[in-house]
KOLGU-410960 format. One line per field, with one value per residue: residue in three letters; z, x, y of N, C-alpha, C in turn. Coordinates in Angstrom, 2 decimals. Layout:
type = (ala, ...) $
n_pz = (Z, ...) $
n_px = (X, ...) $
n_py = (Y, ...) $
ca_pz = (Z, ...) $
ca_px = (X, ...) $
ca_py = (Y, ...) $
c_pz = (Z, ...) $
c_px = (X, ...) $
c_py = (Y, ...) $
END
This chain:
type = (met, ile, gly, val, phe, asp, ser, gly, leu, gly, gly, leu, ser, val, leu, ala, ala, leu, val, asp, thr, leu, pro, asp, ala, asp, phe, ile, tyr, phe, ala, asp, thr, ala, his, val, pro, tyr, gly, asn, lys, ser, glu, glu, gln, ile, gln, cys, arg, val, leu, ala, ile, gly, glu, his, leu, ala, ser, his, gly, cys, asp, leu, leu, val, val, ala, cys, asn, thr, ala, thr, ala, thr, ala, val, gln, ala, leu, arg, thr, ala, his, pro, gly, ile, pro, val, val, gly, val, glu, pro, gly, ile, lys, pro, ala, ala, gln, gln, thr, arg, ser, gly, arg, ile, ala, val, leu, ala, thr, glu, ala, thr, ala, asn, ser, gln, arg, leu, gln, gln, leu, ile, arg, gln, his, ala, gly, lys, val, glu, val, phe, val, glu, pro, cys, pro, gly, trp, ala, thr, his, val, glu, met, leu, gln, leu, asp, asp, pro, ala, leu, ala, ala, asp, val, arg, thr, arg, ile, glu, pro, leu, leu, glu, lys, gly, val, asp, arg, ile, val, leu, gly, cys, thr, his, tyr, ser, phe, leu, ala, pro, leu, leu, ser, glu, val, val, gly, ala, arg, ala, glu, leu, val, asp, val, ala, ala, ala, val, ala, arg, gln, thr, gln, arg, leu, ala, gly, arg, leu, ala, his, gly, ser, gly, arg, leu, gln, leu, his, ala, ser, ala, his, pro, glu, arg, leu, arg, ala, ala, leu, pro, arg, leu, his, leu, gly, his, ile, ala, val, arg, leu, thr) $
n_pz = (0.00, -0.83, 0.69, 0.44, 1.04, 1.91, 2.88, 2.14, -0.66, -2.62, -3.04, -4.58, -7.21, -7.50, -6.82, -9.03, -11.05, -9.99, -10.08, -12.84, -13.52, -11.94, -12.33, -11.22, -8.56, -5.04, -3.22, -0.44, 0.17, 2.12, 3.38, 5.16, 6.16, 8.39, 9.23, 7.19, 5.64, 5.28, 4.78, 6.32, 8.82, 11.75, 11.87, 13.82, 14.18, 11.64, 11.46, 13.56, 12.58, 10.24, 11.27, 12.74, 10.70, 9.18, 10.98, 11.10, 8.44, 8.26, 10.15, 8.82, 7.01, 5.04, 3.08, 1.76, 1.49, 0.23, 0.33, -0.58, -0.71, -0.84, 1.23, 3.55, 2.89, 2.75, 5.38, 7.12, 6.16, 6.74, 9.47, 9.33, 7.94, 9.81, 11.86, 10.71, 9.78, 8.28, 6.13, 2.88, 1.84, -0.25, -1.24, -2.19, -4.01, -5.06, -8.58, -9.12, -10.28, -12.96, -14.08, -13.99, -15.67, -18.09, -18.71, -20.90, -20.71, -18.38, -16.09, -13.60, -11.86, -8.70, -7.47, -4.39, -1.15, 1.87, 3.92, 2.55, 0.88, 2.73, 3.70, 4.70, 3.16, 0.55, -0.13, -0.09, -2.27, -4.34, -4.21, -4.75, -7.27, -9.01, -9.77, -11.76, -12.43, -12.15, -9.56, -8.71, -5.95, -5.22, -2.85, -2.37, -0.79, 0.22, -2.17, -2.09, -0.38, -1.91, -3.78, -2.08, -1.34, -3.69, -5.34, -8.00, -10.06, -9.08, -9.35, -7.80, -7.20, -9.79, -10.38, -8.47, -9.27, -11.75, -10.84, -9.45, -11.32, -13.70, -13.11, -12.81, -15.35, -16.73, -15.78, -17.21, -16.74, -17.75, -17.02, -14.78, -11.70, -10.13, -6.93, -5.05, -4.51, -4.75, -6.63, -9.12, -9.91, -10.61, -13.00, -15.57, -15.16, -14.61, -17.02, -18.73, -18.14, -18.47, -21.09, -24.06, -23.08, -21.02, -19.44, -17.43, -14.64, -13.38, -10.99, -10.66, -12.34, -12.23, -9.54, -9.50, -11.11, -9.51, -7.32, -8.57, -9.09, -6.53, -5.69, -6.11, -5.19, -4.48, -6.65, -7.83, -7.24, -6.49, -7.70, -6.10, -4.31, -1.44, 0.36, 2.91, 5.53, 7.80, 8.49, 7.40, 5.30, 3.24, 1.58, 0.27, -1.51, -3.05, -4.28, -6.37, -9.10, -9.57, -9.78, -12.06, -11.90, -12.38, -13.29, -11.22, -9.28, -10.06, -9.05, -6.38, -3.22) $
n_px = (0.85, 0.51, 0.88, -0.53, -0.54, -1.98, -2.69, -5.27, -7.33, -5.44, -3.29, -4.47, -3.93, -1.36, -1.86, -3.39, -1.44, 0.15, -1.59, -1.87, 0.73, 1.28, -0.75, -1.64, -1.12, -1.94, -3.54, -3.73, -5.27, -4.87, -6.52, -5.99, -8.27, -9.37, -7.53, -6.74, -5.92, -2.36, -0.60, -0.67, 0.11, 2.17, 5.57, 5.81, 3.16, 2.59, 4.51, 3.67, 1.19, 1.98, 3.54, 1.58, -0.17, 1.53, 1.94, -0.65, -1.03, 1.02, 0.15, -1.97, -0.87, 0.80, 3.67, 5.20, 5.49, 4.04, 4.49, 2.35, 2.40, 3.65, 4.23, 4.20, 6.30, 8.51, 8.63, 8.51, 9.39, 11.83, 11.60, 9.56, 10.81, 12.73, 11.12, 10.07, 12.10, 12.23, 10.56, 10.28, 10.16, 8.67, 8.95, 7.38, 8.58, 9.02, 9.44, 12.10, 14.55, 14.01, 12.73, 14.73, 16.59, 15.26, 14.56, 14.63, 14.81, 16.13, 14.83, 12.65, 9.62, 8.14, 5.23, 3.67, 2.58, 2.30, 3.85, 5.62, 6.88, 8.35, 10.08, 13.14, 13.94, 13.01, 14.64, 17.09, 16.77, 16.64, 19.20, 20.71, 19.88, 19.19, 21.29, 22.61, 20.19, 17.46, 15.16, 11.82, 9.82, 6.53, 4.18, 0.97, -1.57, -4.61, -5.25, -5.11, -7.22, -9.41, -9.41, -9.94, -12.55, -13.74, -14.07, -13.37, -14.13, -14.46, -14.78, -13.26, -10.98, -9.95, -9.32, -7.34, -5.40, -4.65, -3.65, -1.37, 0.13, 0.54, 2.49, 4.78, 5.12, 5.63, 8.13, 9.64, 9.59, 9.65, 9.11, 6.92, 6.68, 4.66, 4.23, 2.70, 0.62, -2.09, -2.33, -2.19, -4.75, -5.59, -4.51, -5.86, -6.98, -4.70, -3.36, -4.93, -4.20, -1.43, -0.96, 0.92, 3.21, 4.69, 5.61, 3.96, 5.22, 5.00, 5.36, 4.22, 4.27, 6.99, 7.26, 5.66, 7.18, 9.49, 8.33, 7.53, 10.04, 10.80, 8.86, 8.81, 7.63, 5.22, 4.11, 2.59, -0.37, -3.82, -4.99, -6.51, -8.12, -8.30, -9.97, -9.19, -9.88, -9.41, -11.56, -14.93, -15.07, -16.80, -16.96, -14.57, -14.73, -16.87, -15.72, -14.14, -15.29, -15.76, -13.26, -12.43, -11.56, -12.61, -11.63, -10.10, -12.02, -13.29, -11.71, -12.14, -12.56) $
n_py = (-1.19, 2.23, 5.30, 8.50, 11.96, 15.16, 18.57, 18.90, 18.95, 19.44, 17.60, 15.69, 16.19, 15.23, 12.58, 11.80, 11.72, 9.70, 7.48, 7.22, 6.51, 4.27, 2.06, -0.34, -0.28, -0.07, 2.47, 4.73, 7.74, 10.56, 13.31, 16.19, 17.66, 18.82, 20.60, 22.23, 25.38, 24.57, 26.57, 28.91, 28.11, 27.47, 26.21, 24.26, 23.40, 22.32, 20.28, 18.63, 17.73, 16.38, 14.27, 12.91, 12.10, 10.52, 8.41, 7.41, 6.47, 4.59, 2.76, 1.71, 0.04, 1.12, 1.12, 2.87, 6.33, 9.30, 12.63, 14.77, 17.58, 20.76, 22.59, 20.96, 19.23, 20.98, 21.79, 19.55, 17.05, 15.81, 15.23, 13.37, 11.28, 10.57, 9.64, 7.36, 5.32, 3.00, 3.24, 4.35, 7.76, 10.06, 13.34, 16.49, 19.08, 22.50, 23.05, 24.18, 23.49, 22.29, 24.55, 26.52, 25.37, 25.41, 28.02, 30.84, 33.52, 33.94, 34.50, 33.47, 32.52, 31.70, 30.46, 30.29, 29.04, 31.00, 29.87, 28.14, 29.99, 31.42, 29.56, 27.94, 25.84, 26.34, 28.51, 27.21, 25.46, 27.30, 28.47, 26.20, 25.25, 27.34, 28.99, 31.48, 32.43, 34.65, 34.75, 35.10, 35.09, 34.53, 34.90, 33.47, 33.95, 32.44, 31.14, 28.30, 27.79, 28.58, 26.50, 24.34, 24.99, 24.63, 26.79, 27.61, 29.22, 31.73, 35.19, 36.95, 35.46, 35.12, 37.76, 38.25, 36.44, 37.56, 40.02, 39.22, 37.77, 39.30, 41.42, 39.83, 38.73, 41.07, 41.61, 39.89, 37.19, 33.80, 31.24, 29.73, 28.49, 26.13, 26.16, 24.85, 22.10, 22.43, 24.42, 23.32, 22.76, 25.21, 25.74, 26.14, 28.69, 30.21, 29.91, 31.39, 33.98, 33.94, 33.00, 32.77, 33.77, 32.68, 29.55, 27.10, 25.32, 22.21, 19.58, 17.10, 14.81, 14.14, 13.47, 11.22, 9.50, 9.17, 7.89, 5.54, 4.42, 3.70, 1.98, -0.87, -4.04, -2.93, -1.78, -3.65, -4.36, -4.39, -2.31, -0.57, 2.12, 4.06, 6.62, 8.81, 11.13, 13.86, 15.31, 15.62, 13.47, 12.77, 14.95, 14.91, 12.73, 13.66, 15.82, 14.93, 14.61, 17.33, 18.34, 17.23, 14.58, 12.08, 9.64, 8.75, 8.30, 5.93, 3.94, 3.72, 2.08) $
ca_pz = (0.00, -0.89, 1.33, -0.15, 1.86, 1.74, 3.81, 1.66, -2.00, -3.54, -3.36, -5.57, -8.49, -7.48, -6.85, -10.41, -11.77, -9.45, -10.61, -14.24, -13.62, -11.24, -12.39, -10.44, -7.14, -4.09, -2.58, 0.53, 0.14, 3.35, 3.32, 6.52, 5.97, 9.67, 9.53, 5.98, 4.89, 6.04, 4.40, 7.36, 10.09, 12.20, 11.57, 14.85, 13.88, 10.44, 11.78, 14.39, 11.72, 9.32, 12.02, 13.07, 9.47, 8.85, 11.88, 10.67, 7.20, 8.56, 10.89, 7.84, 6.13, 3.97, 3.11, 1.01, 1.73, -0.66, 0.93, -1.76, -0.22, -0.81, 2.55, 4.47, 2.53, 3.13, 6.82, 8.02, 5.55, 7.44, 10.72, 8.97, 7.62, 11.07, 12.62, 10.04, 9.01, 7.40, 5.09, 1.95, 1.80, -1.42, -1.01, -3.35, -3.89, -6.26, -9.71, -9.39, -11.16, -14.37, -14.53, -14.20, -16.83, -19.31, -18.97, -21.93, -20.30, -17.17, -14.99, -13.30, -10.69, -7.91, -6.77, -3.22, 0.07, 2.70, 4.65, 1.61, 0.43, 3.81, 4.22, 4.40, 2.11, -0.76, -0.38, -0.42, -3.65, -5.25, -4.23, -5.29, -8.66, -9.88, -10.30, -12.10, -12.80, -11.21, -9.09, -8.00, -5.14, -5.04, -1.95, -2.91, 0.28, -0.13, -3.37, -1.70, 0.22, -3.02, -4.32, -1.08, -1.37, -5.08, -5.89, -9.07, -10.99, -8.32, -9.98, -6.91, -7.41, -11.12, -10.29, -7.70, -10.14, -12.72, -10.10, -9.06, -12.45, -14.69, -12.82, -13.04, -16.79, -17.13, -15.41, -18.15, -16.31, -18.80, -16.40, -13.52, -10.94, -9.24, -5.70, -4.15, -5.32, -5.02, -7.76, -10.36, -10.29, -11.10, -14.25, -16.63, -14.83, -14.77, -18.45, -19.36, -17.93, -18.96, -22.54, -24.62, -22.58, -20.08, -19.26, -16.06, -14.29, -12.37, -10.75, -10.32, -13.12, -11.71, -8.26, -9.83, -11.60, -8.35, -6.56, -9.33, -8.89, -5.17, -5.34, -6.06, -5.19, -4.26, -7.96, -8.30, -6.30, -7.07, -8.27, -5.20, -3.73, -0.28, 0.73, 4.33, 5.82, 9.22, 8.67, 6.23, 4.22, 2.14, 0.67, -0.52, -2.61, -3.90, -5.01, -7.50, -10.41, -9.72, -10.12, -13.29, -11.52, -12.41, -13.51, -9.90, -8.55, -10.40, -8.32, -4.95, -2.57) $
ca_px = (0.00, 1.23, 0.13, -0.35, -1.32, -1.88, -3.56, -6.65, -7.57, -4.35, -2.50, -5.15, -3.25, -0.25, -2.45, -3.78, -0.22, 0.56, -2.50, -1.53, 2.04, 1.24, -2.18, -1.98, -0.78, -3.01, -3.25, -4.58, -5.07, -5.34, -6.66, -6.07, -9.25, -9.66, -6.47, -6.39, -4.68, -1.11, 0.22, -0.61, 0.39, 3.56, 6.33, 5.49, 1.84, 2.67, 5.26, 2.80, 0.19, 2.66, 3.91, 0.36, -0.68, 2.46, 1.64, -1.95, -0.85, 1.85, -0.68, -2.88, -0.12, 1.52, 5.11, 5.80, 4.70, 4.24, 4.03, 1.87, 2.17, 4.92, 4.45, 4.55, 7.62, 9.52, 8.66, 8.50, 9.69, 12.95, 11.08, 8.80, 11.77, 13.36, 10.13, 9.79, 13.32, 12.07, 9.58, 10.71, 9.29, 8.85, 8.41, 7.05, 9.23, 8.83, 10.31, 13.10, 15.60, 13.62, 12.44, 16.01, 17.24, 14.50, 14.31, 15.39, 14.98, 16.95, 13.99, 11.56, 8.83, 7.60, 3.98, 3.75, 1.89, 3.14, 4.82, 6.65, 7.63, 9.24, 10.83, 14.56, 14.12, 12.85, 15.85, 18.14, 16.53, 16.99, 20.67, 21.27, 19.51, 18.89, 22.52, 22.55, 18.82, 16.76, 13.96, 10.84, 8.93, 5.26, 3.22, -0.40, -2.51, -6.01, -5.49, -5.40, -8.56, -10.36, -9.48, -10.63, -13.97, -14.15, -14.44, -12.40, -14.65, -14.71, -14.19, -12.24, -9.77, -9.44, -8.73, -6.10, -4.43, -4.15, -2.88, -0.08, 0.87, 0.91, 3.79, 5.85, 5.33, 6.24, 9.56, 10.32, 9.55, 9.14, 8.73, 6.22, 6.66, 3.51, 4.86, 1.71, -0.11, -3.43, -2.31, -2.38, -6.16, -5.79, -3.76, -6.64, -7.10, -3.38, -3.03, -5.65, -3.42, -0.06, -0.96, 2.14, 4.36, 5.47, 5.14, 3.77, 6.07, 4.37, 6.28, 3.47, 4.76, 8.31, 7.02, 5.15, 8.30, 10.31, 7.57, 7.61, 11.38, 10.91, 7.69, 9.09, 6.45, 4.01, 3.54, 1.76, -1.46, -5.15, -5.51, -7.53, -7.90, -9.11, -9.88, -9.31, -9.85, -9.53, -12.89, -15.81, -14.58, -17.76, -16.66, -13.41, -15.23, -17.72, -14.91, -13.42, -15.79, -15.64, -11.86, -12.19, -10.79, -13.51, -10.89, -9.68, -13.20, -13.67, -10.85, -12.45, -13.07) $
ca_py = (0.00, 3.50, 6.36, 9.82, 12.88, 16.61, 19.29, 18.80, 18.43, 19.72, 16.41, 14.86, 16.40, 14.28, 11.24, 11.51, 11.32, 8.40, 6.46, 7.03, 5.88, 2.98, 1.72, -1.54, -0.08, 0.26, 3.75, 5.44, 9.18, 11.20, 14.76, 16.73, 18.73, 19.49, 21.57, 22.97, 25.18, 24.55, 27.71, 29.94, 27.46, 27.51, 25.00, 23.26, 22.85, 21.49, 19.07, 17.79, 17.09, 15.46, 13.07, 12.18, 11.47, 9.44, 7.30, 6.87, 5.72, 3.42, 1.81, 1.11, -0.84, 1.82, 0.86, 3.97, 7.52, 10.44, 13.87, 15.49, 18.94, 21.48, 23.17, 19.88, 18.74, 21.96, 21.98, 18.40, 15.76, 15.17, 14.68, 12.17, 10.22, 10.16, 8.89, 6.08, 5.04, 1.83, 3.54, 5.40, 8.93, 10.92, 14.66, 17.34, 20.37, 23.33, 22.67, 25.22, 22.98, 22.29, 25.90, 27.20, 24.75, 25.65, 29.43, 31.53, 34.91, 34.00, 34.94, 32.54, 32.87, 30.61, 30.74, 29.42, 29.45, 31.86, 29.05, 27.69, 31.17, 31.84, 28.41, 27.83, 24.83, 26.99, 29.28, 26.24, 24.99, 28.39, 28.56, 24.96, 24.95, 28.49, 29.56, 32.89, 32.76, 35.52, 34.06, 35.93, 34.26, 35.23, 34.26, 33.56, 33.60, 32.25, 30.34, 26.92, 27.76, 28.61, 25.15, 23.52, 25.34, 24.39, 28.10, 27.81, 30.23, 32.94, 36.37, 37.53, 34.67, 35.46, 39.10, 38.15, 35.77, 38.54, 41.02, 38.66, 37.22, 40.31, 42.05, 38.86, 38.67, 42.34, 41.53, 39.01, 35.78, 32.91, 29.97, 29.98, 27.24, 25.94, 25.73, 24.25, 21.12, 22.97, 25.34, 22.56, 22.87, 26.57, 25.88, 26.80, 30.11, 30.80, 29.91, 32.48, 35.19, 33.76, 32.85, 32.20, 34.53, 31.86, 28.19, 26.66, 24.17, 21.35, 18.45, 15.89, 13.67, 13.78, 12.79, 9.88, 8.68, 8.82, 6.89, 4.29, 3.86, 3.17, 1.16, -2.31, -4.92, -2.15, -1.43, -4.76, -4.60, -4.64, -1.07, -0.02, 3.44, 4.45, 8.03, 9.11, 12.57, 14.18, 15.91, 15.63, 12.62, 12.71, 16.05, 14.50, 11.92, 14.48, 16.80, 14.33, 15.04, 18.78, 18.60, 16.46, 13.40, 10.92, 8.41, 8.28, 7.85, 4.55, 3.02, 3.77, 0.87) $
c_pz = (0.00, -0.28, 0.73, 0.71, 1.56, 2.79, 3.39, 0.28, -2.93, -3.97, -4.32, -6.96, -8.61, -7.54, -8.27, -11.23, -11.29, -10.01, -12.07, -14.40, -13.01, -11.19, -11.55, -8.95, -6.32, -3.33, -1.47, 0.38, 1.39, 3.17, 4.73, 6.54, 7.26, 9.96, 8.30, 6.18, 5.82, 5.85, 5.45, 8.75, 10.47, 11.84, 12.56, 14.58, 12.68, 10.74, 12.62, 13.54, 10.80, 10.05, 12.39, 11.85, 9.05, 9.70, 11.47, 9.43, 7.43, 9.27, 9.98, 6.77, 4.99, 4.13, 2.26, 1.18, 0.73, 0.01, -0.22, -1.42, -0.12, 0.56, 3.55, 4.17, 3.02, 4.64, 7.61, 7.39, 6.26, 8.76, 10.45, 8.66, 8.88, 11.88, 12.04, 9.16, 8.05, 6.25, 4.17, 1.90, 0.58, -1.12, -2.31, -3.11, -5.17, -7.33, -10.09, -10.43, -12.62, -14.91, -14.85, -15.43, -18.14, -19.66, -20.07, -21.52, -19.09, -15.98, -14.82, -12.06, -10.00, -7.21, -5.60, -2.11, 0.88, 3.42, 3.75, 1.17, 1.46, 4.31, 3.82, 3.25, 0.72, -1.10, -0.73, -1.85, -4.66, -5.35, -4.95, -6.79, -9.57, -10.44, -10.52, -12.53, -11.74, -10.86, -8.31, -7.27, -4.83, -4.10, -2.47, -1.84, -0.24, -1.33, -3.03, -1.11, -0.86, -3.64, -3.37, -1.11, -2.76, -5.72, -7.01, -10.05, -10.29, -8.99, -9.12, -7.06, -8.75, -11.10, -9.54, -8.51, -11.12, -12.02, -9.76, -10.25, -13.42, -14.38, -13.06, -14.54, -17.30, -16.79, -16.31, -17.74, -17.44, -18.30, -15.05, -12.81, -10.04, -7.95, -4.64, -5.00, -5.60, -6.32, -9.11, -10.86, -10.76, -12.43, -15.37, -16.40, -15.03, -16.25, -19.19, -19.26, -18.60, -20.49, -23.02, -24.06, -21.63, -20.03, -17.78, -15.81, -13.12, -12.22, -10.48, -11.06, -12.62, -10.38, -8.51, -10.31, -10.45, -7.49, -7.25, -9.13, -7.53, -4.85, -5.23, -6.15, -5.03, -5.58, -8.44, -7.23, -7.02, -7.66, -7.43, -4.68, -2.57, -0.01, 2.23, 4.51, 7.31, 9.53, 7.34, 5.07, 3.02, 1.12, -0.24, -1.73, -3.58, -4.74, -6.28, -8.86, -10.65, -10.14, -11.36, -13.03, -11.46, -12.61, -12.21, -9.16, -8.84, -9.67, -6.85, -4.45, -1.22) $
c_px = (0.88, 0.35, 0.48, -1.14, -1.00, -2.76, -5.02, -6.73, -6.38, -3.57, -3.19, -4.54, -2.06, -0.78, -2.85, -2.58, 0.27, -0.29, -2.18, -0.23, 2.07, -0.20, -2.58, -1.68, -2.02, -2.61, -4.24, -4.24, -5.67, -5.34, -6.85, -7.03, -9.65, -8.66, -6.02, -6.72, -3.47, -0.32, 0.34, -0.34, 1.86, 4.25, 5.99, 4.14, 1.88, 3.40, 4.42, 1.79, 0.84, 3.02, 2.67, -0.20, 0.22, 2.21, 0.34, -1.77, 0.00, 1.03, -1.70, -2.13, 0.61, 3.02, 5.89, 4.89, 5.06, 3.64, 3.63, 1.51, 3.51, 5.25, 4.88, 5.94, 8.70, 9.71, 8.97, 8.93, 10.84, 12.50, 10.29, 9.74, 12.45, 12.40, 9.86, 10.98, 13.19, 11.12, 10.13, 9.68, 9.65, 8.20, 8.09, 7.69, 9.04, 9.87, 11.29, 14.11, 15.16, 13.32, 13.73, 16.72, 16.56, 14.34, 15.21, 15.69, 15.90, 16.18, 12.83, 10.82, 8.35, 6.34, 3.89, 2.84, 2.84, 4.22, 5.95, 7.51, 8.66, 10.16, 12.30, 14.79, 13.97, 14.10, 17.03, 18.02, 16.94, 18.51, 21.29, 21.06, 19.37, 20.14, 22.40, 21.15, 18.19, 15.42, 13.08, 9.87, 7.68, 4.35, 1.79, -1.42, -3.93, -6.25, -5.84, -6.80, -9.63, -10.52, -10.25, -12.15, -14.57, -14.68, -13.47, -12.84, -14.96, -14.04, -13.10, -10.92, -9.13, -8.74, -7.40, -5.02, -3.82, -3.24, -1.48, 0.77, 1.37, 2.24, 4.97, 6.17, 5.99, 7.73, 10.34, 10.36, 8.99, 8.86, 8.09, 6.02, 5.43, 4.04, 3.90, 0.87, -1.54, -3.45, -2.44, -3.81, -6.52, -5.09, -4.59, -6.77, -5.78, -3.02, -3.74, -4.87, -2.06, -0.01, 0.31, 3.39, 5.24, 4.87, 5.01, 4.60, 5.43, 5.24, 5.54, 3.99, 6.12, 8.19, 6.53, 6.27, 9.21, 9.63, 7.63, 8.97, 11.51, 9.86, 7.98, 7.82, 5.15, 3.36, 2.54, 0.72, -2.74, -5.77, -6.59, -7.12, -8.86, -8.89, -10.11, -9.24, -10.01, -10.84, -13.63, -15.29, -15.52, -17.49, -15.48, -13.85, -16.04, -16.93, -14.28, -13.98, -15.66, -14.22, -11.44, -11.30, -11.67, -12.77, -10.30, -10.86, -13.55, -12.84, -11.23, -12.98, -13.68) $
c_py = (1.24, 4.58, 7.72, 10.80, 14.34, 17.26, 19.18, 18.20, 18.56, 18.50, 15.46, 15.04, 15.46, 12.86, 10.86, 11.05, 9.96, 7.26, 6.18, 6.24, 4.48, 2.48, 0.52, -1.39, 0.23, 1.52, 4.06, 6.92, 9.77, 12.71, 15.29, 17.92, 19.43, 20.59, 22.35, 24.45, 25.11, 25.84, 28.79, 29.37, 27.63, 26.19, 23.89, 22.61, 21.91, 20.19, 18.10, 17.04, 16.05, 14.16, 12.25, 11.46, 10.32, 8.22, 6.62, 5.99, 4.47, 2.35, 1.11, 0.34, -0.18, 1.62, 1.86, 5.17, 8.62, 11.67, 14.80, 16.93, 19.65, 22.04, 22.11, 19.33, 19.70, 22.02, 20.72, 17.07, 15.05, 14.56, 13.40, 11.02, 9.70, 9.29, 7.52, 5.70, 3.87, 2.05, 4.63, 6.53, 9.78, 12.26, 15.39, 18.70, 21.17, 23.02, 23.76, 24.73, 22.94, 23.69, 26.66, 26.65, 25.16, 27.13, 29.99, 32.97, 35.06, 34.49, 33.96, 33.02, 31.60, 31.11, 29.79, 29.91, 30.33, 31.06, 28.59, 28.86, 31.61, 30.74, 28.46, 26.86, 25.45, 27.79, 28.37, 25.75, 26.05, 28.51, 27.36, 24.82, 26.16, 29.16, 31.06, 33.33, 33.65, 34.89, 35.02, 34.99, 35.07, 34.45, 34.50, 33.16, 33.48, 31.36, 28.89, 26.79, 27.81, 27.22, 24.24, 23.75, 25.13, 25.68, 28.47, 28.89, 31.56, 34.14, 37.02, 36.79, 35.03, 36.82, 39.05, 37.46, 36.77, 39.58, 40.52, 38.23, 38.29, 41.00, 41.11, 38.75, 39.94, 42.39, 40.57, 37.55, 34.92, 31.49, 30.30, 28.65, 27.22, 25.32, 25.22, 23.30, 21.57, 23.78, 24.62, 22.67, 24.27, 26.80, 26.51, 28.30, 30.83, 30.93, 31.03, 33.79, 35.09, 33.71, 32.18, 32.87, 33.73, 30.46, 27.87, 25.41, 23.44, 20.11, 17.14, 14.67, 13.19, 13.05, 11.37, 8.96, 8.26, 7.76, 5.53, 3.62, 3.19, 2.11, -0.32, -3.12, -4.14, -1.71, -2.47, -5.11, -4.91, -3.38, -0.41, 1.34, 3.65, 5.93, 8.18, 10.63, 12.79, 14.88, 15.85, 14.76, 12.55, 13.83, 15.71, 13.69, 12.78, 15.47, 16.23, 14.75, 16.53, 19.17, 17.82, 15.25, 12.16, 9.62, 7.87, 7.68, 6.39, 3.53, 2.90, 2.44, 1.23) $
END
């Protein structure tokens, strides 16, 4: 069993890539909906939740964990690995490296939650992979909450997206990193603003490939999926068609 978790619905974007890459694997997806969003939480609060969820998934037979949340990865992935030394852990980090490698203008942007934007880990990634590339980090408070509330067509969200993206494009940014798994569900909205001026960088497929490399026997299961949540699990199931994830819903057990 492979355990996948996020603060809420955002990690479903990663789960979709995992299901496509490992169609026969068995998954448990855990949404920490009682504590969403993580972006405005302290490091101590996030670490506490990550360790509790890791224990929950391990107790349900998960032998591989995917932290499908940028904020949780930046803040607590090392603590999770320390707590479960016998379980491989795959984290999700902003795609600084591919964006820096692909940019033609030498300028990239990272859209992130407040916690990720302020994290030491993000700064380390920028120093490690961006080199001489100029990186603009844009905190996007409230975006994850809009996804959680399935308010993807909210005019206020569309206006905020334009307000944050247009200045980045005017600075010459040609790669925009989606630094939160929730933001994958905002890709159509972002693309309307970005057009052909820049490309969005999402790492879900790369996370799925890394999970596949570590999966071993776990790749050969029954193709089952269980959904767990810390609050309102019925909303998690109901959200799948709204997020165009009907192909995941057919695997539910």
